[in-house]
N, C-alpha and C positions, 0 to 999 in steps of 0.2 A: 358462557357468554357467546351470543350470536356473532357471526363474522362481521355484520354491519356495525354492531356495537364495538367490536375489536378495532375496526378501521377508524371509527370516531375517536376511540381512546388513543390510538396511535397519532391521529392528527392533532390531538390535544397536547402532545408533547413533542412538537417538531424540533425544538432546539436540542432536547436530549437525544433524539434519534440521530440527528446530524452530527452532534458533537461527540457522542460516546459509543453508539452502536458499531460504527465502522472503525473505531480506534483499535480497537483490538484489544483515540485522541488521541532584430532583423527578421523579416519575413522568411519563412522556410517553406519547404515543399508541401503540397496538399496531402491530405490523408489518403491511405490506400483503401480499397474496398475490402470487405470481409474475406472475399476469396483470395485476394492477394496476400493477406496476412496468413491465412491457413496454409498456403503453399510452403511457407517456411517453417511449419510445425515439425517438431521432432519429440521423441520420448527418450528421456535419459534416466537411467537407474542411478540414484544417489545413495542408496543403501540396499541391502539384500531384499527388503520388502517394499520399497517405495520407489516409484517411477514418477518423475515430474514431466508434465507437458511443457515444452519450451519453444518460444519463438526466438530464433537466432538469425539476425540479419546484419549485413555489413562485412567488410573485409576481415578475414580471420586475424590479420596482424594489426588491425586498427585498435586504438585505445578502447577498452571494453567498458560498457555501462550496463549494470544489471538493474532491471526495473521490477520492484516487488509490490504487488497490488494489496488492496485492503481486504477486509473481512468479506469472504464469500466471492470476491471478484476474481477475474481471470486475466491472463496476459493480454487479451484482446482490448481491455479497457485502455491500454497504452498505445493503441494503434496510431494515434496522431503523433506520438513521439517516435515510434519505431520508424515510420516513414521519413519524418523530418530529420532525424539524426543519423540514420544508418548510412548515409552517403559519406560521412566523415568518421563515424565511430562504429564499433561493433556493438550492436544493441541486443541484449538478451533480456527477454521478458518471460516470466514464469506464471504457471498456475501453481500456487503453493499446495502442499499435500492437503488432501481432503477438500480441494476446491477445483472446480472445472473438470478437466479430464485427467488430472493427476490421481494417483492412488488414493482411495478413500480408506482411512484407517480409523478404527473406532476409539483408539486412545492415542497417547503420545502426539498431541497436537499443540503443544506449547510453543511460545516464541523460541525457547532454547532448542527444541527439536527442529523447528523450521530453520533456525540458524545453522544447525548441523547439516540440513539439506543444502543450504546455500554453500557451505564449505565444500560439501561433496560435489556440487555442480561446478564450482570454481575450479576444483581439481580436475574433474572429468573433461571440462572444456579448455583446460590449461589457460585460464584467463590471468594475464599478468597485470597486477595492480588495478583491479577493476574499481570503478566507482559504484557504490551501492546506493540506490535511490528507493526509499521506502515511503509509501503513502498510507496513512491511517494505521491499520493493524501492521502494515509493513514497516512502519517506524519502529515498532517494538521488535520486529524481527531483525532489523539492522542494529538496533541497540543491543539486542541479545548476542548478535554476532560479535560486536565490538567487545562485549564483556567476556565472551568465551574464548575468542581467538585473537583479540587485539586488533590493531589497525596497521601494523608494520607492513603488511602485504597489500594494503588497499591504496588506491589512488585518491580516494575521498569518500565522503558520505553526504547524502542529501536527505533531509527530513521534510516531508510534505504534509502540512495541515494536521498535525497531531502532537500533543505533548508527549514527552518521554514519560513512560509509566513510572509512578512513584510507589507502586504496589498498594496493597490494601490500606496500610497505615497512612498513605498520602492522599487517599480518596475521601472527599468530604461525604458526610453521612447522607445528605439529601440526594446527591447524585447516586450514591450506592443504592439507596432505597428505591429511587425511581427506576434505575437500571434493572434491578432485580424484579421490579413490578412489571416490566415489559416482557420479561422472558416467557411467562406462560402464554402471552398473546402470540408471540412468535412461534412457540411450540405447537399451539393449536391451529394456527392458520399461517404457515410460513410464506406461501405464495402471496397471499393478500398483504401480509406484513411488508414483504419486499416491494410489492407494487406501490404501496403508499410511501415507503421510504424514498423511492426515486425522486419524488417531488421536492425533497428537502436536501438531497445530496447534490442535485444538479440544479443550478440556478437558471441556466438556459434550457428552454423546453427541448425535450427529446422527441424525435419522431416516433411514431408507433412501432416501426421496425426496430429502432434502437432500443426502446423501452422493453419490447418483447424479448429481444436477444439478450439484453443485460439481465433481465429478471430470470429467464430460463437458465442462463449460465450460473447465476447466484444460487438458484434453487437446487443445483446439483449437490450442494453441500447439505447433508441431512441436518435437520434442525437441532438434533441432539448434539451433533458435533459443533454446529454454529454456536450453541449456548456454551459448550465447553470452551471453545476458543475465546469467546468474549469474556468469560469468567477468568480464564488464565491471563488474558491480556490486562484486564483491569485490576484484578486482585492478586496478581502474581508477584514477580520480582520488582525491586526498585532498581532501575537502570541508571539513575542519575549519577551515582558515583563513577560509574564507568564512563559516562559522557563527559564528566569533568576532566577526564584524563585523555580525551581524544587528542591525537597529535597529527592529524591529517586535515587537509582542507575540508571545511564543512559549510553547508548551506542550509538554511531554514527558510522554506517557502510557505507562506500563510495566506489563506483566503481572506479577502477584505471583510467578508461576512462572518468569519469565525467568532463565536461567542467568547472564546478564550484566546483571542488574537494577542493581546498584550502579554499573557502568560507564556505563550509559545515564543514570543520574541525575546523573553527574558530567560529562556531555558539555560541551564548551566553548561553550555558548550563553549569552550575557550576559542576565542577568535573566529566564531562562526559569522559568516556573512548572512544577512537576513533580507527578505524581500516580501512585500505584501502585494498580492494580486487583487486589485479592486475589480468588482463586477463578477467575481467567481464565487461559486458555492464550494462545498467540501471537496468535490471532484475538480479541483483547481485546474488541472492539466487538461481536462475534458471541456470545461466551460470556456476557458481562455487559452487555447492551445498555442496561439502565436506568442502571447506574452510569456507563458510558461516555458515554451521551447527556447525563446530568446534568452531567458534567465539561465536555463540549464546549459545551453550551448556556450554562453559567455563564461559561466563557471568552469565548464570543462576546458575551454580554450585558455582562460587566464590562469587557472589554478592547477589544472591536472594534465592537460594534453602536452606531451613531450617531456613530462617529468621523468627522471630516471630513478631507479631504486636507490 
């Protein structure tokens, strides 16, 4: 298939791309420049063979918040939250393994392994009762963490615009077939695939510099690993039983344009607060940073900040 035909095919399935590919499914301060974000970069070994690139800003003894991005994205996608929240919280954002400038590994890229990376990072940074915030694929990483390690040592969890994975048995056949049908296109023309995908993840127009930077960062993940990650996220474990046992403050934030908005709001998470951000695409926190940051800051202040073990 020619690249132009691939792009037309991708554009013909906008809802699928936005809803499944990245799954893995008060005014605050202005955003920093890319250079300001990079100055706080560090590399942290979370296992003998894997080093994560981490942005760590805020007072070391402030309540910690860990931001986990989606499929192929990096810590920089959270820069509007890093700047807005780091005055009152310790904000830690990561490039997950095989994404961005973290170690690229050819196997072991499941949510369970990324959850182990999170556990290693929390230990290395001595984060006390952190709040885990996962977006898209990151939702599955946070769910996998809760399943493997429990939530007794967490301050809370936040799920952003993705359903908790129900595993292969919980995925409807049409979505499965359409998802698998897109993988050869991504494998054949990953850069073009990512370029087109941007139009459906971000409802607000990106500048040319923003688009170029995001696509280049996403393209650091080899397409073979991107395919493996997506497959493991969609067809892997059923995390819903673990979510039904959550015993920490929880927040579900959903984009107003999400095709599965109602299903996300009905997820089996006990006593979870929910919020819909109108006017935002899948990248809720990027499209509507003021609304998102206000929701997250309020959750941290009312439910988490100052809580004792």
